[in-house]
SEKEMAR-775834 format. One record per residue (C-alpha): residue in three letters; x, y, z. Coordinates in steps of 0.02 Angstrom, whole numbers, plus 32768, in hexadecimal, padded with zeros to 4 digits. Layout:
SEKEMAR-775834
   type      u      v      w
    ALA      X      Y      Z
...
This chain:
SEKEMAR-775834
   type      u      v      w
    MET   832C   7AF8   8370
    GLU   82BB   7A9D   82F7
    TYR   8206   7AC0   82D2
    ASP   8184   7A5B   8273
    TYR   80FD   7AB1   820C
    ALA   8078   7A86   828D
    THR   80DA   7AE2   8314
    ILE   80F2   7B79   82A2
    LEU   803D   7B81   826D
    ARG   8003   7B6F   8320
    SER   8076   7BFD   8357
    PHE   8033   7C6D   82CF
    LYS   7F7E   7C46   8300
    GLU   7FA6   7C77   83B2
    CYS   7FF5   7D19   8376
    LYS   7F5D   7D39   8307
    PHE   7EEB   7D1F   839D
    ILE   7F48   7DA1   83FF
    PHE   7F2E   7E24   8378
    MET   7E7A   7DF5   8354
    ALA   7E41   7DF3   8408
    THR   7DED   7E9D   83FC
    ASN   7D43   7E9F   83AA
    LYS   7D58   7EC8   82F2
    ASN   7CB6   7F2A   82E4
    ALA   7CE6   7F95   8377
    LEU   7D8D   7FBB   8329
    ILE   7D35   7FF2   8289
    ARG   7CC7   8069   82EF
    TYR   7D5D   80AF   8353
    ARG   7DBA   80D3   82B0
    THR   7D24   8120   825F
    ILE   7D00   8192   82F2
    ASP   7DB7   81C0   82F5
    LYS   7DB8   81EF   823D
    CYS   7D1B   8256   8253
    LEU   7D5C   82B6   82E7
    GLN   7E01   82D9   828A
    ASN   7D9A   832A   81FD
    ARG   7D84   83D8   8246
    ALA   7D3A   841A   81A4
    ARG   7C95   83D0   81D9
    LYS   7C2E   83D8   8279
    TRP   7C06   832B   82BE
    THR   7B69   8309   8320
    LEU   7B49   8263   8378
    ASP   7ACF   8235   82EB
    ASP   7B58   825A   826C
    LEU   7BD0   81E6   82C6
    ILE   7B4D   815D   82D1
    GLN   7B2D   8167   8216
    ALA   7BE7   8168   81F1
    CYS   7C00   80CB   8259
    SER   7B6B   8074   8206
    ASP   7BB2   809F   815A
    ALA   7C5F   8063   8188
    LEU   7C20   7FB8   81C6
    TYR   7BC1   7FA4   8125
    GLU   7C57   7FD6   80BE
    TYR   7CD2   7F65   8115
    GLU   7C64   7ED4   814C
    GLY   7BD0   7EDA   80D8
    LYS   7B5F   7EEA   8173
    ASP   7AC6   7F56   8152
    ALA   7AA7   7F77   820C
    HIS   7A82   801B   8263
    VAL   7AF8   803B   82F3
    SER   7A9B   806D   838F
    LYS   7AAC   8112   83E7
    ARG   7ADD   80BA   8487
    THR   7B69   805B   842D
    VAL   7BBB   80FA   83EA
    GLN   7BAA   8151   8492
    LEU   7C02   80BD   84E6
    ASP   7C87   80C3   845A
    ILE   7CA8   817A   847F
    GLN   7CAE   815B   853A
    LEU   7D2A   80CC   851F
    MET   7D96   8134   84AB
    ARG   7D9C   81BD   8530
    SER   7DD6   8140   85B3
    ASP   7E7F   80EA   85C4
    LYS   7E37   803B   85B7
    LEU   7E7C   8029   8506
    GLY   7F02   80AD   8522
    PHE   7EAC   812D   84B1
    ASN   7E85   81B8   8534
    ALA   7E37   8212   84A2
    PRO   7E17   82CB   84C2
    ILE   7D63   82C6   8481
    VAL   7D02   8362   84AE
    VAL   7C54   83A0   8488
    TYR   7C34   8456   845C
    ASN   7B90   84B4   844A
    ARG   7B48   841A   84A5
    LYS   7B3B   83C5   83FD
    PHE   7BDA   83B3   8399
    TYR   7C69   8339   83BA
    THR   7D20   835A   8394
    TYR   7DD0   833C   83D4
    GLU   7E0D   83C3   844B
    ASP   7EBD   83A3   8406
    GLU   7EAB   83B7   834A
    ASP   7F49   834E   832E
    TYR   7F09   82BA   8392
    SER   7EE3   820E   8345
    ILE   7ECF   8165   8395
    THR   7F48   8122   830D
    ASP   7FD3   818F   8359
    ILE   7FC8   815D   840E
    PRO   8061   810E   845D
    LEU   8065   8056   8482
    SER   802C   8020   8531
    THR   808F   7FA9   859E
    LEU   8019   7F1B   856B
    ASP   8031   7F48   84B4
    MET   80EC   7F44   84CD
    ASP   80E6   7E99   8521
    ILE   8078   7E53   8494
    LEU   80E6   7E9A   840D
    THR   8187   7E60   8460
    GLU   8148   7DAE   8476
    SER   8106   7DAC   83C2
    VAL   81A9   7DF0   8378
    GLU   8210   7D71   83DA
    MET   81A2   7CE6   8398
    LEU   81AB   7D24   82E4
    SER   8267   7D3E   82F2
    GLN   827A   7C83   830D
    PHE   8237   7C63   825F
    LYS   828D   7CEA   81F9
    ASP   8317   7C73   81C0
    PHE   8295   7BFE   8171
    SER   8286   7C1F   80B5
    LEU   81C8   7C10   80C9
    PHE   81C9   7CAD   8137
    SER   8259   7D0D   80E5
    GLU   81E3   7D9D   80B8
    LEU   81C1   7DBA   8171
    ASN   826F   7E00   8190
    GLY   8245   7EB4   8161
    VAL   81A5   7EAE   81CA
    ILE   8201   7E64   8262
    GLN   8285   7EED   8255
    LYS   8202   7F76   8252
    LEU   81A9   7F2B   82E9
    GLU   824D   7F1D   8349
    ASP   8273   7FD5   8322
    LYS   81C5   8005   835E
    ILE   81DA   7FA6   8402
    HIS   8288   7FEE   841F
    ARG   824D   80A1   8402
    GLU   81B4   8092   8472
    SER   8211   8043   8501
    LYS   82A8   80B7   84FC
    SER   8250   8155   84C1
    LEU   82CC   8163   8431
    ARG   82C2   819F   837F
    PRO   829D   811B   82FA
    ILE   8333   80BC   82B3
    ILE   82D3   8087   8219
    HIS   828C   8117   81B3
    MET   8207   80E4   8134
    GLU   81E3   814C   809C
    LYS   8130   8191   80A1
    ASN   80CA   821A   8057
    GLU   802C   8239   80B8
    ASN   7FEB   82AF   8034
    LEU   7FDC   8228   7FB1
    LYS   7F2B   821E   7F6D
    GLY   7ECA   817D   7F72
    LEU   7F17   8133   800F
    GLU   7E6C   8143   8066
    HIS   7E2E   80B9   7FF3
    LEU   7EAF   8037   8027
    ASP   7E4A   7FEB   80B6
    ALA   7DAC   7FD8   8053
    LEU   7E05   7F8F   7FBC
    TYR   7E68   7F15   8029
    GLN   7DC6   7ED7   807A
    ALA   7D70   7EC4   7FD2
    ILE   7E02   7E57   7F8F
    LEU   7E0C   7DF5   8030
    LYS   7D55   7DD0   8031
    LYS   7D3E   7DC1   7F74
    ILE   7CC1   7E4D   7F61
    ALA   7CA2   7EA6   7EBE
    LEU   7CBA   7F63   7EBB
    LYS   7C5F   7FF0   7E62
    ILE   7CEA   806E   7E40
    THR   7CD9   8122   7E04
    TYR   7D7E   8146   7DAA
    LYS   7DCD   81D6   7D4A
    SER   7E6E   81B1   7CEE
    PHE   7EE9   823D   7CC0
    LYS   7EB3   822F   7C0B
    SER   7DF6   8232   7C2A
    ARG   7D92   82D3   7C29
    GLN   7D11   828E   7CA3
    ALA   7D02   8202   7D21
    ASN   7CA5   8161   7CFB
    SER   7C63   80D3   7D6B
    PHE   7C77   8019   7D52
    VAL   7C79   7F75   7DAE
    PHE   7D28   7F33   7DD5
    LEU   7D6F   7E95   7E24
    GLY   7E0C   7EB9   7E86
    TYR   7E95   7E32   7E8E
    ILE   7F2A   7E8B   7EE2
    LEU   7F68   7F33   7F1E
    LYS   800E   7F63   7ED5
    GLN   8085   7FEE   7F05
    PHE   8109   8037   7E90
    ASN   816B   80D3   7E9F
    ASN   8109   810B   7F38
    ARG   8065   80FA   7ED6
    TRP   7FD9   807A   7EF6
    PHE   7F7A   8019   7E73
    LEU   7EE2   7FA6   7E77
    VAL   7EFF   7F14   7E00
    GLY   7E6E   7EAD   7DC1
    LYS   7DEC   7EAA   7D34
    LYS   7D3B   7ED0   7D06
    PRO   7CC1   7E3F   7D12
    LYS   7CB7   7DCC   7C7B
    GLN   7D55   7E1B   7C32
    ASN   7E02   7DCD   7C25
    ASN   7E70   7E6A   7C20
    ILE   7EC7   7E91   7CC3
    MET   7EC4   7F4A   7CED
    ASN   7F22   7FBD   7D63
    LEU   7EBF   8048   7DBB
    ALA   7F25   80CE   7E0F
    LEU   7EDC   80EE   7EBD
    ASP   7EFA   81A9   7EAC
    ARG   7E81   81AA   7E16
    ILE   7DF4   8151   7E73
    ILE   7D6A   81C9   7EA4
    LYS   7CF1   8151   7EF9
    ILE   7CE8   809A   7F2E
    GLU   7C4C   8034   7F57
    PHE   7C34   7F7D   7F7B
    ASP   7BC4   7F28   7EFB
    LEU   7B7C   7E8C   7F4C
    SER   7B0B   7E6F   7EB8
    VAL   7B9D   7E3A   7E4A
    ASN   7BEE   7D8F   7E56
    TYR   7CA6   7D99   7E78
    GLU   7D00   7D31   7DF1
    ILE   7D88   7CCF   7E45
    GLU   7E23   7CC3   7DDC
    ASN   7ED0   7C77   7DFF
    PHE   7F2B   7D1E   7DEC
    ASP   7FE5   7D0D   7E0A
    ALA   8031   7DB8   7E26
    ASP   80E5   7D7A   7E1A
    ASP   80C3   7D28   7D73
    TYR   805C   7DBE   7D34
    TYR   80E7   7E3A   7D58
    LYS   817F   7DCB   7D32
    ASN   81A7   7E25   7C8D
    THR   817B   7ED6   7CC9
    TYR   81D6   7F63   7D1C
    GLY   8153   7FD0   7D73
    ALA   8096   7FB8   7D72
    THR   806A   7FBA   7CBA
    VAL   8065   7F0B   7C73
    LEU   805D   7EFF   7BB4
    ASN   804B   7E6D   7B3E
    ASP   80D9   7DFB   7B01
    LYS   80F1   7E66   7A65
    SER   8135   7EEF   7AD6
    LEU   81B5   7E7B   7B29
    ILE   8263   7EB5   7AF6
    LYS   8318   7E94   7B26
    ILE   8366   7F38   7B5F
    VAL   8425   7F48   7B60
    LEU   8466   7FDA   7BC9
    GLU   8510   8025   7BE5
    ILE   851D   8061   7C99
    GLU   859A   80EB   7CBC
    ARG   8621   80C0   7D3B
    SER   85E1   812D   7DCD
    VAL   8533   80E9   7DB8
    ALA   8563   8033   7D9F
    PRO   8572   8002   7E59
    TYR   84C0   803B   7E7B
    VAL   8477   7FDD   7DE8
    LEU   84D9   7F3F   7E0B
    THR   84AD   7F37   7EC5
    LYS   83F7   7F67   7EA6
    PRO   83C1   7F19   7E00
    PHE   8337   7F70   7DA0
    HIS   82DC   7EC9   7D7F
    ILE   82EB   7E11   7DA5
    SER   8320   7DF4   7CEF
    GLN   83B8   7E67   7CFD
    CYS   8457   7E10   7CC1
    PHE   850B   7E4F   7CCB
    ILE   855F   7E45   7C1F
    GLU   860A   7E95   7C2F
    ARG   8673   7F1E   7C82
    ASN   86CB   7F99   7C10
    LYS   877C   7FDD   7C26
    ASP   8737   8088   7C5F
    GLY   86D7   8033   7CEC
    SER   862B   803C   7C9D
    VAL   85C4   7F9B   7C93
    ILE   854F   7F4E   7C16
    ILE   84AD   7EFC   7C53
    SER   8412   7EB7   7C04
    LEU   8357   7EB3   7C34
    ASP   82C7   7E4F   7BEE
    VAL   822F   7EBB   7C10
    HIS   8198   7F0A   7BC0
    HIS   81B8   7FB0   7B69
    ASN   8145   8019   7BD6
    TYR   8140   80CA   7C1A
    GLU   8194   809C   7CBD
    ILE   8232   804F   7C6F
    GLU   8248   80ED   7C07
    ARG   8237   815A   7CA1
    LEU   82B5   80EE   7CFE
    ILE   8339   8103   7C74
    LEU   8318   81BD   7C5D
    GLY   8328   81D6   7D18
    TYR   83E1   81A6   7D14
    GLY   8404   8228   7C8D
    PRO   84B6   8216   7C4F
    GLY   84D6   8182   7CC2
    ILE   8480   8109   7C4E
    LYS   848D   80F0   7B94
    VAL   8413   807E   7B32
    LEU   8473   800D   7ABB
    LYS   83E2   7FA1   7A81
    PRO   835C   7F99   7A40
    ALA   8367   8028   79C1
    ARG   82B2   805F   79DA
    LEU   82C9   807E   7A94
    ARG   8371   80CE   7A74
    ARG   831F   814C   79FD
    ARG   8292   816A   7A78
    ILE   8306   8191   7B0A
    LYS   8373   8201   7A98
    THR   82DB   8264   7A60
    GLU   829F   827C   7B16
    LEU   8349   82B6   7B4F
    ALA   8355   832E   7ABE
    LYS   82AC   837A   7AF1
    ALA   82EC   838E   7BA3
    LEU   8389   83E5   7B65
    GLU   831F   845E   7B01
    LEU   82CE   8499   7BA2
    TYR   8375   84D9   7BE0
    GLU   83A9   8527   7B3C
    GLU   8315   85A0   7B38
    ASN   8335   8651   7B6F
């Protein structure tokens, strides 16, 4: 079956309409109330929930509007009902404080309704028609996850796809706010404390992309009127505020081009770009050949003992050293001499730890 771009775009707009049918402001309020009621370390009055919803709307939408008491009361009533499938066990104790009767409850964990299932099924079927197009090749993983979700919900089965996750990672609570700031081109005032700093400092920052590496998230961007691109680890961010007084400097930032010579998240200047030649031990070779370290990886030769020689053209940063060290005796650096000496020194230090009594 053939599709023209107009048909594809129209289908995606219809799909987008399905998912955006619910009022966005209401969704923000529901999520805010949900987060509040999950936080049992604090007692939540109706006024507290009203203020939290007002703050959330300002944070995500830039709307400095006070949410009415009646609106939040209706939100709570709707969350308690099955109209949206929440059936939230919201209770009031001491005639004043709101909480979830079930301390493990969250609206984000509710099972899919029949209507949800129908919508997801139709959407996945539509998206599946396009997954062979090169334009939509990156959708394949998403489509597979959705299909797995539908299959599990409809058959009450365990998941087939298991995604690596660590819910204890710090900084994940900032993802939504940072995503919205980048999407809507809003400057941020960030309070940040790096591992090397003794105290936190605040500065204005323009976010361009969110990057994940090794199960850690980074905000990539720059300070206004500066050219240097910076990485801010989300787990070191203490506070985020929208700064509407600062103009967002639009820049044609190309993430693929920016990271093309880098393994990891730390991008250095061209002086740090090196050609690394590695000898991969025979038992490790299949893993390295089937899952290359970097797009620049080239196969050079296979030795008689089954080991292989490969090369990489990357920046000499902390991440590439950690990668090589992580394989221990499975990888030997042949070139350059500087990196070879560095890895040898680090391995010697590690060996000393086991030689102590």
